[in-house]
N, C-alpha and C positions, 0 to 999 in steps of 0.2 A: 699522476703526471710525472713524466721522466725528465731528467735533465742531463747535461753533458757533464762528465767528470773534469777534473783539473787537466787531464792529458787530452781532452777533446773527444773521448769516447762516450757513448750513450750509456748511462748507467742502467742496469737490469732492474726489472720489478723486484720487490722484496721477495726473498726465497721462500717465505713461509706460506704463500698462497700459489699453489701450482695451476690454478685456473685464471690468475690475473694476467691481463694483457695491459702493458703500460703504453701511454701516448706520449710522444715527445711534445711537450706543451709549446714549444717555440715554433713548431711546425704547423702546417695547415691542418685544419680540421678535415676528417675524411670526407671527400666529395666536393671540397672547395678548392679553387685554384691554388696550386702549389704542391709541395711534396709532404704527405702525411706519413709519419713514421710510427709504427707500433712494434713493440718488442715483447716477447713472452719466453717462458722456459721451455726447453726441450724436455727436461726432467728435473726432479728434485731428489732429496734423500728419501722420499717416501714413495717414488715411482714416477711414471710418466707425466708429463704436463701439457699444458694447453697447446703448444706448438710441437708436439712429438711428431706429427706427420707432415710438418711443414715442407720438408724436402721431397715429399711425394707429389706435391703440386706439379702440374704441367702447363706449358703455355696453352692458353684458351680456356682454362679452368676459370671459375668465377668464385669471387669472395664477396659475401654480403656483410656489410657493417651497418648496425642500426645506430643511428646518431642520436644524440640528446634531444633533437627536435622531433624524433620518432620517423624521420625519413630514413629510407634504406639506400645506401649507396652501394652500388654493385661495381666492383672492379674486375677487369679481365687481366689474367696473368700473362705477362709478356716473357718473363724468363725466371728461373730459379737457379741462383748461382751460389757457390761456396767459396769463401775467401779466407785465407790465413789471418787470424787476429793480428799477427806480426806485420802483415802488409795490407791491411784493410783499406779499401779505396773510399775513404770518408767522403771526399768531394763527389764522387759519382753516387754514393748512396744518400747523402744528406743534403746535397745542394738543392735549392728551390728549382721547380719546374714551371714552365709558361702555361701548363694545363694541370688538371687534377691527377695526381699520382699517388700511388701507395707504396710503401716499403714495408715488408714483415721481416723481422729479424729474430733469429734465435741461434743458439749454439749448434755446433756440428763437428764432424771429424772425429779424431781420436780424443780420448780423454786422458789428461795429463794428471796422474796421481800426485806428482810433486806440487803442482800449482793448484790442484783441485779445480781445475777448469778445463774446458774443451779448448782444443787448439784452433779451431775454425769457427766461423759464423756462417750460417745459411741465410741468404737474403732473397726475398721474393720481390720482384719488380712488376708492378701492375699499373694499369691506367683506368680511369673512370670509364664505365660503360654506360650507366645510367643511374638516375636517382628517382625513387618512388616514394609516395606516402606510405608509411608503415601500417 
């Protein structure tokens, strides 16, 4: 489970597990009313990570999330956008929604060797399309 930092930014999952996707615990559960936020690494020191291909998603693509109750929530991608971390639109990405929405977040853009971080974030905006028993 992920939390916000003192500056209001979402903390990334631990860097030692390249396949871990973190869920913002104060957000909605995927498939429930509201905005569900998941974050994962683009890469780690050991190579590509779970959200390596996130920026390749296109509007209309689907994302399946198997929930703890074994139901599968299917989301349809609305857009994939890249934002500078210095001007990240927190309200647009994190604010609650009146229906079930999903945000997938990872790093993107150029890598800054000085800060040892990427300069941008890639955000996938999606809405709930269906929920099925798994």
